[in-house]
All heavy atoms as an XYZ file, in Angstrom:
665
protein
N      37.120    124.911     34.259
C      35.797    124.367     34.482
C      34.879    124.828     33.346
O      34.780    126.012     33.055
C      35.284    124.847     35.829
C      33.888    124.419     36.120
S      33.336    125.038     37.708
C      32.679    123.560     38.380
N      34.215    123.898     32.707
C      33.340    124.191     31.573
C      31.917    124.442     32.075
O      31.281    123.553     32.629
C      33.374    123.017     30.601
C      32.575    123.284     29.354
O      32.384    124.468     29.028
O      32.155    122.316     28.714
N      31.441    125.660     31.865
C      30.094    126.018     32.305
C      29.105    126.085     31.142
O      28.031    126.647     31.275
C      30.125    127.366     33.024
C      30.937    127.411     34.308
C      30.946    128.823     34.882
C      30.381    126.440     35.332
N      29.478    125.507     30.012
C      28.612    125.584     28.833
C      27.287    124.845     29.037
O      26.310    125.146     28.336
C      29.334    125.042     27.608
O      29.659    123.678     27.789
N      27.226    123.931     29.972
C      25.971    123.218     30.235
C      24.889    124.173     30.739
O      23.697    123.886     30.622
C      26.179    122.077     31.237
C      26.425    122.541     32.644
C      25.371    122.652     33.531
C      27.701    122.860     33.085
C      25.580    123.080     34.838
C      27.926    123.280     34.370
C      26.868    123.398     35.244
N      25.276    125.337     31.261
C      24.285    126.297     31.751
C      23.485    126.932     30.619
O      22.407    127.468     30.839
C      24.965    127.387     32.577
C      25.484    126.961     33.942
C      26.217    128.107     34.612
C      24.357    126.462     34.822
N      24.006    126.865     29.392
C      23.291    127.471     28.266
C      21.943    126.801     28.016
O      21.038    127.429     27.466
C      24.148    127.435     27.008
O      24.366    126.111     26.597
N      21.785    125.560     28.405
C      20.490    124.893     28.227
C      19.450    125.414     29.215
O      18.266    125.142     29.075
C      20.630    123.382     28.351
C      20.969    122.902     29.748
C      21.234    121.407     29.816
O      22.139    120.946     29.102
O      20.534    120.740     30.578
N      19.874    126.190     30.203
C      18.956    126.750     31.191
C      18.603    128.206     30.901
O      18.142    128.921     31.782
C      19.551    126.641     32.595
C      19.657    125.229     33.091
C      20.873    124.592     33.121
C      18.537    124.543     33.507
C      20.993    123.282     33.567
C      18.631    123.237     33.945
C      19.856    122.604     33.980
N      18.829    128.679     29.674
C      18.497    130.053     29.328
C      17.168    130.071     28.575
O      16.985    129.386     27.579
C      19.611    130.698     28.482
C      20.855    130.870     29.339
C      19.154    132.037     27.917
C      22.032    131.497     28.628
N      16.258    130.874     29.087
C      14.958    131.089     28.454
C      15.023    132.470     27.800
O      15.225    133.477     28.479
C      13.866    131.043     29.514
C      12.495    131.280     28.957
O      12.248    132.240     28.248
N      11.576    130.403     29.319
N      14.851    132.536     26.480
C      15.015    133.797     25.758
C      13.978    134.842     26.148
O      14.277    136.037     26.158
C      14.980    133.549     24.253
C      16.151    132.757     23.692
C      15.983    132.554     22.193
C      17.467    133.448     23.989
N      12.783    134.431     26.478
C      11.755    135.378     26.912
C      12.132    136.054     28.220
O      12.052    137.283     28.356
N      12.562    135.258     29.184
C      12.980    135.799     30.483
C      14.220    136.662     30.310
O      14.321    137.751     30.889
C      13.219    134.660     31.493
C      11.915    133.931     31.787
C      13.835    135.195     32.775
C      12.074    132.672     32.616
N      15.152    136.211     29.492
C      16.368    136.975     29.238
C      16.028    138.337     28.645
O      16.568    139.362     29.069
C      17.295    136.206     28.296
C      18.605    136.894     27.992
C      19.751    136.157     28.664
C      18.834    136.936     26.504
N      15.130    138.372     27.672
C      14.747    139.628     27.042
C      14.060    140.588     27.991
O      14.350    141.787     28.005
N      13.149    140.076     28.806
C      12.454    140.923     29.769
C      13.443    141.490     30.782
O      13.434    142.693     31.086
C      11.322    140.145     30.474
C      10.205    139.845     29.476
C      10.785    140.925     31.671
C       9.161    138.875     29.993
N      14.318    140.651     31.302
C      15.305    141.109     32.276
C      16.282    142.101     31.660
O      16.692    143.065     32.316
C      16.065    139.923     32.871
S      15.079    138.902     33.974
N      16.645    141.889     30.408
C      17.535    142.819     29.718
C      16.891    144.193     29.616
O      17.531    145.215     29.898
C      17.872    142.281     28.325
C      18.806    143.115     27.453
C      20.177    143.253     28.104
C      18.941    142.485     26.078
N      15.632    144.244     29.241
C      14.932    145.533     29.119
C      14.763    146.217     30.477
O      14.999    147.418     30.595
C      13.568    145.323     28.466
S      13.675    144.817     26.740
N      14.353    145.466     31.480
C      14.180    146.047     32.816
C      15.521    146.527     33.361
O      15.621    147.616     33.937
C      13.513    145.034     33.773
C      13.520    145.538     35.204
C      12.096    144.735     33.323
N      16.570    145.751     33.173
C      17.899    146.150     33.628
C      18.378    147.403     32.934
O      18.998    148.283     33.553
N      18.094    147.529     31.634
C      18.467    148.728     30.887
C      17.760    149.958     31.452
O      18.367    151.010     31.635
C      18.127    148.550     29.410
C      18.411    149.776     28.587
C      19.712    150.088     28.201
C      17.386    150.634     28.205
C      19.980    151.220     27.453
C      17.643    151.756     27.466
C      18.939    152.054     27.092
O      19.194    153.185     26.362
N      16.476    149.825     31.743
C      15.719    150.945     32.302
C      16.270    151.331     33.674
O      16.440    152.523     33.972
C      14.216    150.600     32.382
C      13.457    151.626     33.205
C      13.630    150.486     30.993
N      16.564    150.348     34.498
C      17.128    150.641     35.820
C      18.465    151.351     35.679
O      18.737    152.341     36.348
C      17.273    149.348     36.651
C      15.900    148.800     37.027
C      18.107    149.609     37.904
C      15.941    147.441     37.684
N      19.315    150.856     34.786
C      20.663    151.412     34.603
C      20.620    152.841     34.089
O      21.386    153.685     34.537
C      21.445    150.514     33.641
C      22.804    151.001     33.270
C      23.809    150.551     34.259
C      25.206    150.867     33.724
N      26.197    150.680     34.718
N      19.736    153.119     33.133
C      19.756    154.426     32.481
C      18.810    155.446     33.096
O      19.025    156.644     32.932
C      19.414    154.291     30.984
O      18.142    153.664     30.847
C      20.479    153.456     30.273
N      17.773    155.012     33.806
C      16.747    155.951     34.257
C      16.611    156.088     35.765
O      16.176    157.127     36.240
C      15.389    155.542     33.695
O      15.435    155.504     32.293
N      16.912    155.068     36.496
C      16.675    155.098     37.939
C      17.995    155.291     38.682
O      18.661    154.334     39.087
C      15.981    153.808     38.386
C      14.661    153.494     37.672
C      14.109    152.162     38.127
C      13.642    154.595     37.888
N      18.364    156.544     38.859
C      19.654    156.870     39.476
C      19.741    156.516     40.957
O      20.835    156.406     41.498
C      19.953    158.367     39.302
C      20.127    158.743     37.846
O      20.536    157.869     37.056
O      19.850    159.912     37.505
N      18.606    156.339     41.623
C      18.636    156.035     43.053
C      18.967    154.570     43.345
O      19.200    154.204     44.497
C      17.311    156.429     43.719
C      16.106    155.693     43.176
C      15.700    154.500     43.742
C      15.391    156.217     42.109
C      14.594    153.820     43.244
C      14.279    155.552     41.609
C      13.877    154.357     42.174
N      19.018    153.726     42.318
C      19.406    152.321     42.494
C      20.864    152.180     42.069
O      21.197    152.389     40.910
C      18.521    151.381     41.657
C      17.056    151.476     42.095
C      19.014    149.933     41.778
C      16.094    150.653     41.273
N      21.757    151.832     43.019
C      23.174    151.656     42.656
C      23.363    150.493     41.681
O      22.636    149.496     41.723
C      23.851    151.350     43.991
C      22.899    151.798     45.041
C      21.528    151.678     44.442
N      24.338    150.636     40.796
C      24.608    149.610     39.781
C      24.927    148.249     40.375
O      24.641    147.221     39.757
C      25.757    150.051     38.881
C      25.368    151.198     37.981
O      24.188    151.424     37.714
N      26.351    151.936     37.524
N      25.495    148.216     41.573
C      25.879    146.928     42.160
C      24.670    146.056     42.510
O      24.809    144.855     42.683
C      26.763    147.131     43.386
C      26.068    147.753     44.574
C      27.029    147.913     45.736
C      26.332    148.452     46.964
N      27.249    148.555     48.092
N      23.479    146.651     42.577
C      22.282    145.881     42.902
C      21.541    145.359     41.673
O      20.632    144.544     41.792
C      21.320    146.712     43.758
C      21.875    147.052     45.111
C      22.034    148.369     45.508
C      22.260    146.046     45.985
C      22.565    148.682     46.742
C      22.786    146.350     47.228
C      22.938    147.666     47.597
O      23.467    147.964     48.825
N      21.915    145.808     40.493
C      21.201    145.387     39.281
C      21.288    143.877     39.050
O      20.266    143.248     38.758
C      21.680    146.199     38.059
C      21.287    147.673     38.235
C      21.089    145.640     36.772
C      21.807    148.595     37.161
N      22.457    143.226     39.196
C      22.454    141.759     39.015
C      21.555    141.025     40.012
O      20.892    140.046     39.647
C      23.925    141.373     39.225
C      24.684    142.608     38.892
C      23.805    143.746     39.341
N      21.471    141.511     41.234
C      20.605    140.870     42.234
C      19.138    141.044     41.835
O      18.340    140.106     41.931
C      20.862    141.461     43.641
C      19.884    140.916     44.652
C      22.284    141.210     44.075
N      18.792    142.243     41.372
C      17.420    142.502     40.934
C      17.069    141.604     39.749
O      15.977    141.032     39.681
C      17.234    143.991     40.588
C      17.393    144.853     41.840
C      15.880    144.235     39.931
C      17.511    146.345     41.566
N      17.996    141.448     38.814
C      17.749    140.599     37.644
C      17.640    139.122     38.047
O      16.845    138.384     37.485
C      18.835    140.776     36.596
C      18.899    142.156     35.964
S      17.345    142.682     35.231
C      16.662    143.732     36.520
N      18.434    138.704     39.015
C      18.344    137.332     39.522
C      16.963    137.073     40.109
O      16.320    136.067     39.782
C      19.427    137.087     40.581
C      19.367    135.731     41.273
C      20.068    134.696     40.416
C      19.999    135.797     42.641
N      16.485    137.988     40.932
C      15.168    137.831     41.560
C      14.065    137.903     40.510
O      13.144    137.075     40.504
C      14.964    138.897     42.663
C      13.542    138.895     43.182
C      15.955    138.678     43.797
N      14.152    138.877     39.595
C      13.134    139.008     38.554
C      13.101    137.773     37.660
O      12.022    137.241     37.353
C      13.395    140.261     37.708
C      12.435    140.502     36.542
C      11.001    140.670     37.040
C      12.872    141.713     35.743
N      14.266    137.286     37.259
C      14.322    136.085     36.438
C      13.744    134.868     37.148
O      13.022    134.068     36.549
N      14.038    134.744     38.434
C      13.503    133.625     39.213
C      11.980    133.697     39.307
O      11.286    132.700     39.101
C      14.123    133.613     40.624
O      15.536    133.576     40.509
C      13.648    132.425     41.425
N      11.473    134.885     39.598
C      10.013    135.063     39.699
C       9.346    134.777     38.358
O       8.329    134.074     38.296
C       9.680    136.489     40.203
C       8.195    136.791     40.065
C      10.124    136.653     41.645
N       9.915    135.307     37.269
C       9.334    135.053     35.945
C       9.383    133.566     35.589
O       8.436    133.030     35.010
C      10.062    135.870     34.876
C       9.819    137.371     34.885
C      10.752    138.063     33.905
C       8.370    137.687     34.576
N      10.480    132.911     35.940
C      10.590    131.474     35.676
C       9.542    130.675     36.424
O       8.943    129.745     35.875
N       9.303    131.043     37.666
C       8.301    130.337     38.479
C       6.897    130.614     37.963
O       6.073    129.702     37.831
C       8.451    130.722     39.967
C       9.748    130.138     40.519
C       7.249    130.262     40.779
C      10.120    130.631     41.902
N       6.616    131.891     37.650
C       5.270    132.259     37.195
C       4.935    131.598     35.861
O       3.800    131.169     35.644
C       5.145    133.798     37.099
C       3.894    134.222     36.348
C       5.154    134.405     38.489
N       5.915    131.506     34.971
C       5.627    130.913     33.662
C       5.497    129.395     33.706
O       5.006    128.798     32.755
C       6.707    131.289     32.624
O       7.981    130.872     33.098
C       6.715    132.775     32.360
N       5.928    128.777     34.793
C       5.866    127.314     34.899
C       5.248    126.865     36.217
O       5.747    125.950     36.869
C       7.275    126.714     34.769
C       7.835    126.894     33.388
O       7.287    126.386     32.428
N       8.920    127.632     33.305
N       4.153    127.488     36.604
C       3.515    127.146     37.884
C       3.057    125.694     37.941
O       3.103    125.060     38.995
C       2.326    128.069     38.142
C       2.668    129.449     38.689
C       1.402    130.296     38.790
C       3.348    129.354     40.031
N       2.612    125.153     36.823
C       2.092    123.784     36.821
C       3.188    122.729     36.881
O       2.931    121.595     37.271
C       1.230    123.550     35.577
C       0.003    124.424     35.572
O      -0.486    124.808     36.622
N      -0.484    124.739     34.388
N       4.387    123.083     36.475
C       5.487    122.120     36.412
C       6.710    122.659     37.169
O       7.802    122.734     36.628
C       5.833    121.835     34.944
C       6.813    120.689     34.798
O       6.786    119.782     35.646
O       7.604    120.720     33.836
N       6.512    123.068     38.399
C       7.571    123.700     39.183
C       8.612    122.666     39.617
O       8.282    121.610     40.148
C       6.973    124.382     40.415
C       7.889    125.314     41.178
C       8.400    126.426     40.279
C       7.161    125.899     42.367
N       9.882    122.989     39.311
C      10.989    122.113     39.696
C      12.237    122.963     39.899
O      12.232    124.166     39.655
C      11.241    121.058     38.618
O      11.728    121.683     37.439
N      13.281    122.324     40.317
C      14.554    123.018     40.510
C      15.064    123.543     39.175
O      15.646    124.641     39.113
C      15.591    122.069     41.164
C      16.953    122.714     41.246
C      15.127    121.643     42.542
N      14.843    122.820     38.105
C      15.272    123.267     36.786
C      14.580    124.565     36.371
O      15.189    125.423     35.738
C      15.013    122.197     35.733
C      15.952    121.015     35.857
O      16.980    121.150     36.545
O      15.650    119.963     35.259
N      13.311    124.704     36.731
C      12.565    125.929     36.415
C      13.172    127.110     37.154
O      13.388    128.181     36.575
C      11.073    125.759     36.776
C      10.336    127.075     36.733
C      10.430    124.738     35.866
N      13.474    126.937     38.418
C      14.083    128.005     39.223
C      15.467    128.345     38.668
O      15.814    129.518     38.511
C      14.152    127.596     40.709
C      14.901    128.640     41.527
C      12.753    127.383     41.273
N      16.252    127.334     38.348
C      17.590    127.563     37.797
C      17.516    128.274     36.449
O      18.324    129.167     36.178
C      18.344    126.240     37.654
C      19.781    126.336     37.139
C      20.642    127.167     38.088
C      20.368    124.949     36.961
N      16.549    127.925     35.629
C      16.378    128.595     34.337
C      16.113    130.085     34.532
O      16.692    130.927     33.844
C      15.229    127.947     33.535
O      15.576    126.594     33.270
C      14.963    128.682     32.243
N      15.258    130.424     35.478
C      14.980    131.828     35.760
C      16.203    132.556     36.279
O      16.499    133.686     35.859
N      16.943    131.923     37.173
C      18.133    132.550     37.747
C      19.213    132.776     36.690
O      19.786    133.865     36.592
C      18.671    131.696     38.896
C      17.737    131.613     40.077
S      18.258    130.392     41.291
C      19.453    131.342     42.191
N      19.490    131.760     35.898
C      20.534    131.864     34.869
C      20.135    132.892     33.814
O      20.956    133.705     33.380
C      20.816    130.488     34.233
C      21.697    130.616     33.005
C      21.462    129.559     35.248
N      18.875    132.897     33.426
C      18.408    133.858     32.422
C      18.512    135.290     32.935
O      18.919    136.194     32.205
C      16.974    133.550     32.010
O      16.882    132.267     31.445
N      18.138    135.504     34.183
C      18.237    136.843     34.767
C      19.671    137.327     34.855
O      19.980    138.469     34.505
N      20.560    136.463     35.299
C      21.970    136.854     35.391
C      22.603    137.008     34.017
O      23.450    137.877     33.807
C      22.752    135.839     36.229
C      22.476    135.879     37.727
C      23.236    134.767     38.424
C      22.836    137.222     38.317
N      22.185    136.183     33.065
C      22.724    136.298     31.713
C      22.344    137.632     31.081
O      23.092    138.160     30.242
C      22.224    135.143     30.846
N      21.231    138.196     31.489
C      20.814    139.483     30.929
C      21.785    140.597     31.306
O      22.001    141.516     30.512
C      19.399    139.838     31.375
O      19.357    140.188     32.745
N      22.383    140.524     32.481
C      23.359    141.555     32.860
C      24.616    141.428     32.007
O      25.184    142.431     31.583
C      23.727    141.474     34.355
O      24.269    140.201     34.657
C      22.517    141.731     35.225
N      25.043    140.222     31.737
C      26.188    140.018     30.859
C      25.882    140.414     29.432
O      26.731    140.973     28.727
N      24.658    140.146     28.977
C      24.245    140.526     27.631
C      24.240    142.048     27.484
O      24.664    142.573     26.460
C      22.866    139.964     27.338
C      22.303    140.323     26.006
S      22.536    139.136     24.698
C      22.041    137.604     25.361
N      23.794    142.761     28.516
C      23.799    144.221     28.469
C      25.231    144.737     28.301
O      25.492    145.622     27.487
C      23.173    144.825     29.733
C      23.393    146.305     29.813
C      22.603    147.178     29.074
C      24.407    146.843     30.603
C      22.820    148.539     29.121
C      24.633    148.200     30.649
C      23.834    149.046     29.907
O      24.064    150.395     29.950
N      26.146    144.194     29.075
C      27.544    144.630     28.984
C      28.117    144.323     27.606
O      28.871    145.117     27.046
C      28.389    143.957     30.070
C      28.076    144.441     31.469
C      28.354    145.914     31.679
O      29.348    146.426     31.126
O      27.562    146.555     32.380
N      27.757    143.177     27.042
C      28.243    142.816     25.713
C      27.730    143.810     24.659
O      28.496    144.288     23.823
C      27.789    141.407     25.355
C      28.312    140.928     24.017
S      27.696    139.289     23.583
C      26.003    139.652     23.157
N      26.429    144.131     24.712
C      25.871    145.085     23.759
C      26.480    146.474     23.950
O      26.761    147.173     22.983
C      24.353    145.167     23.889
C      23.630    144.028     23.240
C      22.545    143.440     23.855
C      24.021    143.538     22.008
C      21.874    142.384     23.262
C      23.354    142.490     21.398
C      22.273    141.918     22.027
N      26.669    146.878     25.196
C      27.251    148.191     25.462
C      28.657    148.283     24.879
O      29.007    149.268     24.231
C      27.292    148.455     26.966
C      27.829    149.830     27.332
C      27.874    150.011     28.827
C      29.120    149.301     29.313
N      29.464    149.567     30.685
N      29.467    147.267     25.084
C      30.828    147.264     24.542
C      30.820    147.212     23.019
O      31.645    147.863     22.373
C      31.628    146.090     25.099
C      31.915    146.247     26.571
O      31.945    147.358     27.096
N      32.113    145.142     27.255
N      29.887    146.470     22.432
C      29.794    146.384     20.982
C      29.403    147.733     20.385
O      29.989    148.188     19.394
C      28.768    145.314     20.586
C      28.591    145.058     19.096
C      29.879    144.475     18.513
C      27.439    144.103     18.888
N      28.447    148.418     20.984
C      28.007    149.715     20.489
C      29.110    150.749     20.653
O      29.356    151.553     19.746
C      26.712    150.153     21.202
C      25.550    149.261     20.743
C      26.397    151.615     20.936
C      24.295    149.419     21.569
N      29.791    150.748     21.792
C      30.879    151.696     22.014
C      32.040    151.459     21.066
O      32.679    152.394     20.617
C      31.366    151.641     23.466
C      30.367    152.256     24.415
O      29.498    153.027     24.020
N      30.464    151.901     25.682
N      32.321    150.204     20.747
C      33.421    149.878     19.845
C      33.115    150.350     18.426
O      33.965    150.833     17.719
C      33.694    148.389     19.860
C      34.985    147.985     19.138
C      35.253    146.507     19.306
C      35.922    146.298     20.648
N      36.432    144.950     20.827
N      31.844    150.212     18.005
C      31.455    150.639     16.669
C      31.451    152.154     16.527
O      31.706    152.675     15.467
C      30.076    150.081     16.315
C      30.087    148.608     16.032
C      28.714    148.085     15.643
O      27.750    148.872     15.629
O      28.620    146.887     15.357
N      31.170    152.887     17.606
C      31.128    154.344     17.517
C      32.518    154.974     17.541
O      32.659    156.133     17.208
C      30.276    154.913     18.649
O      30.887    154.659     19.903
N      33.544    154.226     17.904
C      34.911    154.774     17.947
C      35.532    154.914     16.612
O      35.358    154.613     15.602
C      35.822    153.881     18.788
C      35.493    154.004     20.271
O      34.808    154.967     20.621
O      35.907    153.130     21.031
């Protein structure tokens, strides 16, 4: 199944904000288990997507926020693996 069509629903601003917030949660807030970080990013991305497009609210806006928030968790893992690979 080709999921490449989801790339058109990524907002770089939302992705960046979620990436930074997720990094802070992962590295600084020990009382939040790691398994909840993708859910937090999904909710944060959805809220940011809705807030940035209040005048033109649609299903696409909500999906953009959700995909961007979830993509930030994958982006964090990609950067972490890239940094660890370079330090070896």
